[in-house]
All heavy atoms as an XYZ file, in Angstrom:
831
protein
N      -5.051     18.265     -3.517
C      -3.680     18.121     -3.947
C      -2.899     17.431     -2.797
O      -2.887     17.868     -1.701
C      -3.136     19.492     -4.311
C      -1.701     19.494     -4.652
S      -1.218     21.157     -5.218
C       0.426     21.265     -4.631
N      -2.081     16.409     -3.178
C      -1.345     15.798     -2.166
C      -0.048     16.543     -1.941
O       0.621     17.024     -2.839
C      -0.951     14.328     -2.653
C      -2.073     13.418     -2.643
C      -1.654     11.997     -2.892
C      -2.789     11.052     -2.745
N      -2.411      9.662     -2.934
N       0.347     16.600     -0.656
C       1.547     17.312     -0.296
C       2.443     16.181      0.250
O       2.056     15.449      1.147
C       1.293     18.392      0.734
C       0.511     19.529      0.185
C       1.094     20.735      0.740
N       0.701     21.815     -0.081
C       0.307     23.015      0.354
N       0.414     23.266      1.658
N       0.046     23.949     -0.479
N       3.741     16.183     -0.205
C       4.649     15.205      0.276
C       5.700     15.990      1.226
O       6.160     17.048      0.876
C       5.477     14.581     -0.868
C       4.652     13.690     -1.694
N       3.515     13.957     -2.402
C       4.786     12.326     -1.828
C       3.009     12.941     -2.934
N       3.794     11.837     -2.661
N       6.019     15.318      2.275
C       7.040     15.858      3.146
C       8.095     14.786      3.257
O       7.841     13.649      3.589
C       6.500     16.143      4.539
C       7.496     16.690      5.499
C       6.844     17.066      6.796
N       7.972     17.462      7.673
C       7.907     17.330      8.904
N       6.858     16.838      9.523
N       8.986     17.683      9.719
N       9.330     15.140      2.861
C      10.485     14.152      2.818
C      11.298     14.389      4.129
O      11.503     15.436      4.553
C      11.342     14.379      1.577
C      12.466     13.522      1.594
C      12.677     12.579      0.434
N      11.680     12.275     -0.587
C      11.172     11.040     -0.684
N      11.500     10.044      0.085
N      10.276     10.830     -1.653
N      11.660     13.265      4.749
C      12.497     13.210      5.953
C      13.927     12.887      5.590
O      14.212     12.217      4.553
C      11.924     12.322      6.964
C      10.599     12.769      7.491
C       9.423     12.367      6.773
C      10.487     13.525      8.659
C       8.142     12.833      7.232
C       9.251     13.867      9.102
C       8.097     13.547      8.332
N      14.863     13.235      6.444
C      16.319     13.002      6.223
C      16.600     11.504      6.098
O      17.598     11.170      5.455
N      15.746     10.679      6.595
C      16.049      9.209      6.515
C      15.499      8.653      5.292
O      15.601      7.401      5.065
C      15.448      8.520      7.767
C      13.987      8.709      7.917
O      13.303      9.162      6.907
N      13.412      8.429      8.998
N      14.931      9.414      4.390
C      14.487      8.955      3.118
C      12.956      8.729      3.010
O      12.386      8.709      1.948
N      12.343      8.466      4.163
C      10.886      8.369      4.176
C      10.164      9.680      3.850
O      10.710     10.703      4.069
C      10.400      7.743      5.446
C      10.675      6.326      5.631
C      11.757      5.835      6.386
C       9.883      5.353      5.034
C      12.019      4.493      6.453
C      10.113      3.997      5.122
C      11.219      3.616      5.907
N       8.938      9.541      3.351
C       8.184     10.720      3.163
C       6.732     10.402      3.563
O       6.315      9.271      3.766
C       8.119     11.048      1.537
N       5.999     11.479      3.708
C       4.595     11.320      4.024
C       3.740     12.078      3.001
O       4.210     13.063      2.436
C       4.237     11.883      5.516
O       4.556     13.280      5.508
C       4.975     11.176      6.537
N       2.536     11.674      2.838
C       1.577     12.299      1.985
C       0.241     12.319      2.746
O      -0.274     11.296      3.157
C       1.434     11.503      0.694
O       0.372     12.121     -0.112
N      -0.228     13.607      3.043
C      -1.417     13.719      3.827
C      -1.402     12.956      5.125
O      -2.401     12.372      5.504
C      -2.736     13.271      2.936
C      -2.906     14.212      1.763
O      -2.556     15.372      1.820
N      -3.488     13.699      0.778
N      -0.230     12.944      5.735
C      -0.079     12.354      7.057
C       0.196     10.869      7.017
O       0.485     10.267      8.091
N       0.183     10.200      5.911
C       0.475      8.833      5.781
C       1.943      8.533      5.268
O       2.342      9.282      4.338
C      -0.510      8.067      4.885
C      -1.867      7.906      5.506
C      -2.684      7.086      4.590
O      -3.254      7.604      3.578
N      -2.855      5.815      4.851
N       2.636      7.699      5.930
C       4.012      7.372      5.525
C       3.962      6.569      4.199
O       3.271      5.651      4.068
C       4.703      6.540      6.570
C       6.196      6.229      6.172
C       4.752      7.302      7.943
N       4.850      7.011      3.249
C       5.031      6.340      2.002
C       6.204      5.450      2.182
O       7.173      5.779      2.695
C       5.290      7.385      0.824
C       4.156      8.289      0.727
C       5.549      6.603     -0.424
C       4.429      9.569     -0.174
N       6.027      4.186      1.614
C       7.185      3.271      1.662
C       7.144      2.429      0.465
O       6.146      2.402     -0.281
C       7.169      2.450      2.978
C       6.124      1.399      2.989
C       6.351      0.070      2.708
C       4.804      1.753      3.547
C       5.319     -0.871      2.807
C       3.785      0.816      3.603
C       4.056     -0.490      3.226
O       3.078     -1.451      3.308
N       8.254      1.677      0.242
C       8.306      0.789     -0.947
C       8.598     -0.597     -0.461
O       9.148     -0.798      0.626
C       9.449      1.326     -1.871
C       9.101      2.655     -2.500
C       9.401      3.801     -1.727
C       8.545      2.734     -3.735
C       8.999      5.065     -2.264
C       8.249      3.961     -4.292
C       8.478      5.154     -3.536
O       8.134      6.355     -4.000
N       8.274     -1.520     -1.341
C       8.639     -2.900     -1.018
C       9.121     -3.589     -2.277
O       8.739     -3.194     -3.382
C       7.495     -3.660     -0.400
C       6.069     -3.754     -1.204
C       6.010     -5.060     -1.908
C       5.017     -3.623     -0.142
N       9.894     -4.591     -2.107
C      10.444     -5.475     -3.248
C       9.680     -6.748     -3.111
O       9.672     -7.279     -1.972
C      11.907     -5.618     -3.197
N       9.018     -7.182     -4.160
C       8.141     -8.345     -3.956
C       8.326     -9.273     -5.190
O       8.400     -8.901     -6.338
C       6.667     -7.966     -3.909
C       5.772     -9.194     -3.687
C       6.192     -7.133     -5.135
C       4.325     -8.798     -3.257
N       8.519    -10.580     -4.851
C       8.650    -11.625     -5.838
C       7.323    -12.348     -5.806
O       7.028    -13.165     -4.899
C       9.793    -12.600     -5.529
N       6.408    -12.072     -6.742
C       5.004    -12.621     -6.679
C       4.898    -14.069     -6.570
O       3.958    -14.569     -5.829
C       4.241    -12.067     -7.865
C       4.219    -10.590     -7.942
C       5.007     -9.783     -8.717
C       3.322     -9.687     -7.183
N       4.668     -8.428     -8.491
C       3.692     -8.369     -7.547
C       2.365     -9.927     -6.162
C       3.060     -7.245     -6.962
C       1.772     -8.848     -5.604
C       2.058     -7.545     -6.052
N       5.728    -14.845     -7.178
C       5.570    -16.298     -7.153
C       6.315    -16.958     -5.845
O       6.276    -18.115     -5.747
C       6.128    -16.883     -8.388
C       5.358    -16.562     -9.551
O       4.123    -16.403     -9.456
N       5.971    -16.477    -10.731
N       6.820    -16.060     -5.095
C       7.595    -16.611     -3.912
C       7.107    -15.881     -2.642
O       7.922    -15.819     -1.629
C       9.093    -16.282     -4.201
C       9.636    -16.918     -5.370
C       9.672    -16.372     -6.637
C      10.189    -18.212     -5.530
N      10.212    -17.168     -7.556
C      10.556    -18.371     -6.889
C      10.417    -19.188     -4.632
C      11.074    -19.573     -7.313
C      10.949    -20.414     -5.076
C      11.346    -20.510     -6.422
N       5.888    -15.498     -2.485
C       5.440    -14.728     -1.398
C       5.603    -15.406     -0.049
O       5.887    -14.783      0.994
C       3.952    -14.345     -1.615
C       3.667    -13.340     -2.716
C       2.157    -13.152     -2.796
C       4.435    -12.105     -2.516
N       5.414    -16.721     -0.036
C       5.512    -17.433      1.254
C       6.927    -17.899      1.649
O       7.140    -18.524      2.625
C       4.539    -18.698      1.176
O       4.947    -19.612      0.170
N       7.881    -17.592      0.729
C       9.215    -17.993      0.936
C      10.054    -16.879      1.680
O       9.642    -15.686      1.669
C       9.898    -18.354     -0.360
C       9.259    -19.498     -1.150
C       9.250    -20.753     -0.423
O      10.244    -21.063      0.284
O       8.305    -21.511     -0.582
N      11.188    -17.268      2.224
C      12.064    -16.309      2.791
C      12.438    -15.185      1.747
O      12.722    -15.537      0.612
C      13.367    -16.963      3.312
O      13.000    -17.940      4.245
C      14.356    -15.912      3.944
N      12.322    -13.989      2.121
C      12.599    -12.812      1.252
C      11.704    -12.730      0.029
O      12.087    -12.120     -0.933
C      14.054    -12.788      0.838
C      15.036    -12.702      2.028
N      15.991    -13.649      2.236
C      15.099    -11.811      3.020
C      16.664    -13.322      3.333
N      16.169    -12.235      3.802
N      10.512    -13.314      0.133
C       9.575    -13.162     -0.950
C       9.027    -11.768     -0.945
O       8.750    -11.200     -2.073
N       9.003    -11.111      0.160
C       8.674     -9.703      0.284
C       9.695     -9.040      1.178
O      10.017     -9.503      2.226
C       7.243     -9.481      0.940
C       6.157    -10.145      0.071
C       6.940     -7.964      1.050
C       4.815    -10.072      0.720
N      10.251     -7.887      0.749
C      11.225     -7.140      1.542
C      10.588     -5.746      1.750
O      10.472     -5.016      0.769
C      12.559     -7.034      0.788
N      10.246     -5.479      2.952
C       9.608     -4.189      3.308
C       9.874     -3.720      4.713
O      10.173     -4.723      5.505
C       8.109     -4.208      3.005
C       7.321     -5.164      3.958
C       5.877     -5.209      3.655
O       5.351     -4.261      3.086
N       5.191     -6.197      4.144
N       9.783     -2.521      5.147
C       9.597     -1.360      4.310
C      10.984     -0.788      3.841
O      12.013     -0.953      4.488
C       9.004     -0.360      5.255
C       9.666     -0.769      6.619
C       9.820     -2.186      6.581
N      10.932     -0.141      2.753
C      12.077      0.544      2.226
C      11.739      1.999      1.943
O      10.620      2.304      1.591
C      12.571     -0.068      0.865
C      13.014     -1.562      1.103
C      12.852     -2.308     -0.207
C      14.425     -1.576      1.642
N      12.685      2.953      2.315
C      12.332      4.334      2.389
C      12.050      4.918      1.053
O      11.187      5.920      0.972
C      13.461      5.105      3.018
N      12.731      4.598     -0.026
C      12.565      5.288     -1.291
C      12.830      4.326     -2.454
O      13.206      3.204     -2.251
C      13.412      6.534     -1.359
C      14.919      6.267     -1.183
O      15.347      5.169     -1.477
O      15.567      7.167     -0.616
N      12.542      4.805     -3.630
C      12.757      3.959     -4.868
C      14.210      3.514     -5.053
O      14.447      2.363     -5.470
C      12.264      4.703     -6.033
C      10.727      4.806     -6.150
C      10.282      5.427     -7.471
O      10.202      6.726     -7.451
O      10.105      4.724     -8.427
N      15.139      4.367     -4.775
C      16.545      3.952     -4.949
C      16.951      2.833     -3.964
O      17.580      1.889     -4.405
C      17.484      5.124     -4.770
O      17.472      5.710     -3.488
N      16.489      2.888     -2.726
C      16.776      1.740     -1.807
C      15.984      0.549     -2.237
O      16.590     -0.572     -2.089
C      16.405      2.201     -0.386
C      16.853      1.158      0.582
C      17.105      1.630      1.954
N      18.196      2.508      2.029
C      18.447      3.234      3.171
N      17.603      3.127      4.153
N      19.443      4.012      3.155
N      14.792      0.654     -2.712
C      14.061     -0.514     -3.230
C      14.755     -1.129     -4.423
O      14.894     -2.359     -4.487
C      12.641     -0.158     -3.571
N      15.284     -0.263     -5.314
C      16.036     -0.801     -6.479
C      17.315     -1.549     -5.995
O      17.603     -2.628     -6.566
C      16.403      0.302     -7.438
N      17.977     -1.008     -4.998
C      19.142     -1.732     -4.480
C      18.713     -3.103     -3.901
O      19.391     -4.086     -4.082
C      19.767     -0.843     -3.389
C      20.811     -1.592     -2.560
C      22.058     -1.965     -2.819
C      20.598     -2.014     -1.223
N      22.630     -2.646     -1.838
C      21.753     -2.713     -0.775
C      19.476     -1.964     -0.268
C      21.928     -3.279      0.514
C      19.644     -2.559      0.975
C      20.898     -3.188      1.287
N      17.619     -3.048     -3.165
C      17.078     -4.339     -2.591
C      16.818     -5.314     -3.664
O      17.124     -6.555     -3.508
C      15.881     -4.098     -1.741
N      16.181     -4.895     -4.740
C      15.915     -5.830     -5.868
C      17.217     -6.405     -6.476
O      17.370     -7.634     -6.685
C      15.170     -5.147     -7.008
C      15.110     -5.948     -8.262
C      13.702     -4.825     -6.502
N      18.284     -5.607     -6.601
C      19.530     -6.066     -7.194
C      20.106     -7.103     -6.183
O      20.621     -8.169     -6.621
C      20.498     -4.953     -7.323
C      20.212     -4.107     -8.584
C      21.308     -3.092     -8.860
N      21.721     -2.246     -7.749
C      21.105     -1.064     -7.483
N      20.106     -0.605     -8.294
N      21.480     -0.326     -6.467
N      20.118     -6.894     -4.941
C      20.679     -7.779     -3.944
C      19.866     -9.092     -3.917
O      20.470    -10.188     -3.935
C      20.692     -7.169     -2.550
C      21.070     -8.178     -1.441
C      21.691     -5.965     -2.443
N      18.602     -8.988     -3.891
C      17.757    -10.173     -3.796
C      17.799    -11.008     -5.072
O      17.911    -12.262     -5.007
C      16.227     -9.806     -3.439
C      16.122     -9.316     -2.050
C      14.778     -8.565     -1.914
C      16.349    -10.399     -1.037
N      17.835    -10.383     -6.264
C      17.837    -11.118     -7.509
C      19.208    -11.835     -7.655
O      19.332    -12.891     -8.294
C      17.517    -10.234     -8.631
C      16.014     -9.963     -8.719
C      15.517     -9.182     -9.938
O      16.416     -8.637    -10.641
O      14.318     -9.066    -10.120
N      20.284    -11.191     -7.107
C      21.609    -11.850     -7.139
C      21.632    -13.075     -6.197
O      22.180    -14.067     -6.573
C      22.717    -10.876     -6.755
N      21.004    -12.914     -5.066
C      21.018    -14.014     -4.083
C      20.036    -15.171     -4.575
O      20.248    -16.324     -4.309
C      20.621    -13.493     -2.761
C      20.799    -14.477     -1.681
N      22.075    -14.714     -1.115
C      19.958    -15.246     -0.964
C      21.971    -15.709     -0.175
N      20.680    -15.945     -0.063
N      18.923    -14.763     -5.146
C      17.920    -15.759     -5.608
C      17.742    -15.525     -7.137
O      16.822    -14.878     -7.603
C      16.598    -15.469     -4.928
C      16.596    -15.544     -3.424
C      16.601    -14.405     -2.637
C      16.620    -16.785     -2.821
C      16.571    -14.509     -1.259
C      16.681    -16.860     -1.428
C      16.663    -15.690     -0.633
O      16.669    -15.767      0.689
N      18.650    -16.130     -7.889
C      18.611    -15.841     -9.381
C      17.372    -16.391    -10.043
O      17.058    -15.924    -11.212
C      19.883    -16.565     -9.872
C      20.345    -17.402     -8.818
C      19.774    -16.950     -7.538
N      16.668    -17.274     -9.423
C      15.390    -17.785    -10.093
C      14.133    -16.929     -9.754
O      13.033    -17.188    -10.266
C      15.131    -19.241     -9.634
C      15.055    -19.359     -8.123
O      15.650    -18.493     -7.402
O      14.429    -20.270     -7.632
N      14.403    -15.847     -9.048
C      13.306    -14.939     -8.685
C      13.394    -13.631     -9.471
O      14.475    -13.094     -9.827
C      13.277    -14.625     -7.186
C      13.073    -15.768     -6.340
C      13.018    -15.339     -4.945
N      13.020    -16.487     -4.034
C      12.915    -16.468     -2.738
N      12.792    -15.272     -2.075
N      12.988    -17.508     -1.998
N      12.241    -12.998     -9.710
C      12.129    -11.647    -10.233
C      11.329    -10.787     -9.255
O      10.291    -11.235     -8.777
C      11.431    -11.640    -11.686
C      11.059    -10.285    -12.061
N      12.041     -9.390    -12.508
C       9.941     -9.545    -12.078
C      11.454     -8.187    -12.774
N      10.163     -8.302    -12.500
N      11.871     -9.709     -8.933
C      11.318     -8.792     -7.979
C      10.741     -7.589     -8.594
O      11.378     -7.035     -9.590
C      12.224     -8.383     -6.850
C      12.514     -9.403     -5.893
C      13.458    -10.431     -6.143
C      11.950     -9.477     -4.659
C      13.717    -11.484     -5.233
C      12.149    -10.509     -3.745
C      13.098    -11.495     -4.050
O      13.353    -12.506     -3.133
N       9.600     -7.102     -8.185
C       9.020     -5.780     -8.570
C       9.074     -4.841     -7.433
O       9.042     -5.289     -6.251
C       7.605     -5.969     -9.044
C       7.358     -6.709    -10.322
O       8.219     -6.548    -11.284
O       6.476     -7.505    -10.380
N       9.024     -3.578     -7.711
C       8.993     -2.553     -6.690
C       7.539     -1.944     -6.658
O       7.068     -1.697     -7.673
C      10.071     -1.405     -6.919
C       9.757     -0.231     -5.959
C      11.426     -1.904     -6.864
N       7.078     -1.896     -5.420
C       5.671     -1.459     -5.260
C       5.719     -0.359     -4.245
O       6.346     -0.463     -3.181
C       4.731     -2.592     -4.804
C       3.344     -2.070     -4.541
C       4.742     -3.699     -5.805
N       5.012      0.788     -4.527
C       4.855      1.925     -3.614
C       3.597      1.681     -2.747
O       2.546      1.333     -3.364
C       4.756      3.229     -4.389
C       4.562      4.449     -3.564
C       4.461      5.697     -4.439
C       4.201      6.871     -3.711
N       4.109      8.012     -4.609
N       3.612      1.921     -1.482
C       2.550      1.687     -0.565
C       2.441      2.925      0.396
O       3.368      3.659      0.542
C       2.715      0.419      0.271
C       2.828     -0.870     -0.520
C       1.588     -1.351     -1.194
N       0.401     -1.408     -0.326
C      -0.078     -2.423      0.270
N       0.475     -3.622      0.062
N      -1.167     -2.320      1.089
N       1.213      2.919      0.993
C       0.982      3.920      2.057
C       0.737      3.118      3.350
O      -0.052      2.180      3.328
C      -0.142      4.804      1.732
C       0.099      5.710      0.600
C      -0.141      5.211     -0.743
C       0.592      6.968      0.778
C       0.100      6.070     -1.796
C       0.826      7.839     -0.346
C       0.693      7.315     -1.605
O       0.906      8.163     -2.684
N       1.492      3.464      4.401
C       1.276      2.823      5.725
C      -0.109      3.252      6.303
O      -0.572      4.336      5.961
C       2.368      3.227      6.613
N      -0.744      2.347      7.133
C      -1.927      2.718      7.745
C      -1.790      3.967      8.587
O      -0.697      4.301      9.066
C      -2.214      1.525      8.586
C      -1.378      0.407      8.007
C      -0.218      1.033      7.429
N      -2.914      4.752      8.786
C      -2.828      5.878      9.540
C      -2.358      5.533     10.997
O      -2.651      4.440     11.494
C      -4.309      6.532      9.662
C      -4.636      7.206      8.447
C      -5.913      7.964      8.594
O      -6.212      8.552      9.616
O      -6.696      7.984      7.606
N      -1.536      6.433     11.563
C      -1.010      6.216     12.928
C       0.388      5.614     12.896
O       1.137      5.670     13.854
N       0.849      5.064     11.761
C       2.175      4.519     11.691
C       3.116      5.730     11.487
O       2.878      6.549     10.598
C       2.344      3.530     10.541
C       3.843      3.162     10.290
C       1.520      2.309     10.783
N       4.230      5.802     12.288
C       5.142      6.925     12.245
C       6.345      6.643     11.314
O       6.645      5.515     11.139
C       5.569      7.341     13.648
O       6.381      6.247     14.161
C       4.359      7.659     14.518
N       6.897      7.713     10.896
C       8.176      7.606     10.200
C       9.237      6.863     11.027
O      10.017      6.076     10.566
C       8.727      8.996      9.769
C      10.163      8.946      9.269
C       7.795      9.607      8.751
N       9.309      7.177     12.335
C      10.273      6.533     13.182
C      10.001      5.060     13.290
O      11.004      4.320     13.376
C      10.137      7.100     14.651
C      10.534      8.608     14.697
C       9.552      9.603     14.224
O       8.385      9.237     14.024
O       9.970     10.821     13.977
N       8.818      4.564     13.332
C       8.492      3.122     13.311
C       8.968      2.471     12.018
O       9.641      1.415     12.082
C       6.990      2.911     13.504
C       6.490      3.195     14.845
C       5.001      3.256     14.939
O       4.278      3.668     14.022
N       4.432      2.704     16.016
N       8.731      3.107     10.962
C       9.181      2.608      9.662
C      10.685      2.526      9.587
O      11.252      1.600      8.996
C       8.575      3.367      8.470
C       7.045      3.346      8.454
S       6.363      1.685      8.094
C       6.423      1.596      6.392
N      11.317      3.597      9.997
C      12.768      3.612     10.025
C      13.417      2.487     10.841
O      14.304      1.860     10.467
C      13.251      5.007     10.638
C      14.687      5.169     10.518
C      15.105      6.536     11.012
O      14.471      7.082     11.979
O      16.104      7.101     10.470
N      12.738      2.197     12.049
C      13.271      1.079     12.832
C      13.134     -0.282     12.094
O      13.957     -1.117     12.117
C      12.500      1.037     14.144
N      11.990     -0.472     11.465
C      11.730     -1.682     10.698
C      12.680     -1.783      9.483
O      13.234     -2.873      9.211
C      10.340     -1.809     10.263
C       9.228     -1.921     11.313
C       7.846     -1.748     10.695
C       9.349     -3.242     12.014
N      12.969     -0.671      8.860
C      13.796     -0.683      7.628
C      15.247     -1.007      8.045
O      15.904     -1.705      7.399
C      13.726      0.649      6.940
C      14.562      0.614      5.622
C      14.863      1.959      5.095
O      15.260      2.877      5.804
O      14.821      2.064      3.814
N      15.634     -0.535      9.250
C      17.040     -0.759      9.637
C      17.392     -2.230      9.752
O      18.437     -2.658      9.251
C      17.242     -0.069     11.017
N      16.494     -3.023     10.278
C      16.704     -4.470     10.361
C      16.726     -5.097      8.970
O      17.595     -5.999      8.730
C      15.650     -5.156     11.171
N      15.886     -4.647      8.077
C      15.907     -5.200      6.693
C      17.168     -4.836      5.946
O      17.725     -5.682      5.275
C      14.645     -4.697      5.961
C      14.566     -5.061      4.475
C      14.512     -6.524      4.296
C      13.327     -4.387      3.828
N      17.538     -3.571      6.069
C      18.800     -3.157      5.417
C      19.987     -3.918      5.925
O      20.914     -4.298      5.125
C      19.007     -1.611      5.577
C      20.432     -1.189      5.167
C      17.925     -0.886      4.768
N      20.014     -4.215      7.224
C      21.180     -5.066      7.799
C      21.124     -6.399      7.160
O      22.178     -6.921      6.820
C      21.070     -5.088      9.294
C      21.358     -3.908     10.098
O      21.969     -2.978      9.464
O      21.085     -3.849     11.293
N      19.958     -7.028      7.066
C      19.899     -8.342      6.424
C      20.236     -8.320      4.986
O      20.981     -9.237      4.512
C      18.474     -8.848      6.549
C      18.186    -10.143      5.902
C      18.931    -11.348      6.456
O      19.471    -11.279      7.512
O      18.894    -12.398      5.761
N      19.813     -7.328      4.235
C      20.142     -7.254      2.810
C      21.677     -6.966      2.616
O      22.267     -7.487      1.706
C      19.393     -6.192      2.099
C      17.804     -6.517      1.996
C      17.056     -5.314      1.452
C      17.589     -7.748      1.188
N      22.262     -6.213      3.518
C      23.691     -5.898      3.396
C      24.469     -7.194      3.693
O      25.469     -7.457      3.008
C      24.073     -4.861      4.435
O      23.344     -3.629      4.194
C      25.553     -4.544      4.466
N      24.035     -7.990      4.600
C      24.605     -9.304      4.885
C      24.552    -10.207      3.628
O      25.544    -10.767      3.255
C      23.953     -9.967      6.024
C      24.654    -11.343      6.447
C      23.796    -12.086      7.455
N      22.537    -12.583      6.961
C      22.406    -13.583      6.110
N      23.457    -14.271      5.632
N      21.194    -13.930      5.706
N      23.354    -10.205      2.978
C      23.297    -10.984      1.722
C      24.211    -10.424      0.612
O      24.794    -11.239     -0.085
C      21.784    -10.955      1.212
C      20.795    -11.786      2.066
C      19.408    -11.538      1.425
C      21.184    -13.183      2.185
N      24.301     -9.142      0.498
C      25.118     -8.548     -0.493
C      26.636     -8.866     -0.252
O      27.358     -9.216     -1.204
C      24.961     -7.022     -0.461
C      25.740     -6.309     -1.588
C      25.435     -4.766     -1.506
O      25.390     -4.173     -0.429
O      25.204     -4.216     -2.633
N      27.080     -8.770      1.004
C      28.443     -9.192      1.351
C      28.730    -10.672      1.059
O      29.703    -11.054      0.484
C      28.763     -8.764      2.799
C      28.823     -7.303      2.964
C      30.069     -9.383      3.286
C      28.772     -6.710      4.446
N      27.775    -11.513      1.479
C      27.855    -12.928      1.225
C      27.980    -13.221     -0.286
O      28.803    -14.063     -0.718
C      26.645    -13.601      1.779
C      26.573    -15.113      1.712
C      25.301    -15.636      2.280
O      25.047    -15.415      3.444
O      24.521    -16.343      1.437
N      27.205    -12.506     -1.084
C      27.245    -12.633     -2.560
C      28.610    -12.252     -3.104
O      29.193    -12.938     -3.931
C      26.164    -11.858     -3.233
C      26.192    -11.904     -4.705
C      25.823    -13.368     -5.246
O      25.246    -14.136     -4.544
N      26.224    -13.605     -6.514
N      29.155    -11.128     -2.586
C      30.437    -10.630     -3.093
C      31.553    -11.707     -2.764
O      32.420    -11.915     -3.569
C      30.844     -9.361     -2.410
C      30.089     -8.137     -2.949
C      30.510     -6.909     -2.330
N      29.670     -5.802     -2.744
C      29.663     -4.605     -2.148
N      30.393     -4.440     -1.052
N      28.845     -3.702     -2.605
N      31.568    -12.312     -1.552
C      32.522    -13.303     -1.250
C      32.397    -14.573     -2.123
O      33.317    -15.178     -2.491
C      32.504    -13.646      0.235
C      33.188    -12.647      1.060
C      32.506    -11.786      1.953
C      34.582    -12.427      1.027
C      33.043    -10.822      2.672
C      35.220    -11.489      1.781
C      34.459    -10.597      2.606
O      35.156     -9.760      3.375
N      31.137    -14.947     -2.402
C      30.824    -16.091     -3.194
C      31.358    -15.849     -4.612
O      31.984    -16.741     -5.177
C      29.361    -16.324     -3.231
C      29.034    -17.866     -3.307
C      27.615    -18.087     -3.339
N      26.943    -17.738     -2.102
C      25.666    -17.140     -2.134
N      25.050    -16.993     -3.177
N      25.121    -16.765     -0.929
N      31.205    -14.631     -5.130
C      31.614    -14.309     -6.486
C      33.191    -14.329     -6.472
O      33.862    -14.792     -7.450
C      31.079    -13.077     -6.991
C      31.767    -12.534     -8.212
C      29.593    -13.113     -7.226
N      33.802    -13.874     -5.420
C      35.242    -13.803     -5.303
C      35.864    -15.095     -5.253
O      36.999    -15.333     -5.668
N      35.140    -16.163     -4.813
C      35.683    -17.495     -4.647
C      35.587    -18.239     -5.976
O      36.335    -19.214     -6.138
C      34.931    -18.277     -3.564
C      35.127    -17.803     -2.209
C      34.227    -18.484     -1.157
O      33.442    -19.341     -1.619
O      34.349    -18.137     -0.031
N      34.708    -17.841     -6.811
C      34.557    -18.573     -8.118
C      35.747    -18.399     -9.005
O      36.586    -17.709     -9.011
C      33.246    -18.077     -8.743
């Protein structure tokens, strides 16, 4: 039986492995923002999909749940996610201003 442990930052572990989510546009893997990872939970991944699909209207993103390799810590994932969330927030703000100008 898998046991999940949830942390205050949204990440969880199962049997010692960190669970994370990614937003992926399968036809755009080699392009900027073709994959956005790691994301702490499904709600943050859904937000990332909304932001990315608004910024790249020709792309469709799916959410995928993954397990980090053994030895990867929640703190490491949190540090990586912080930079991604900053970038997605920048895109979201940019989109809001673009819509406001129209």
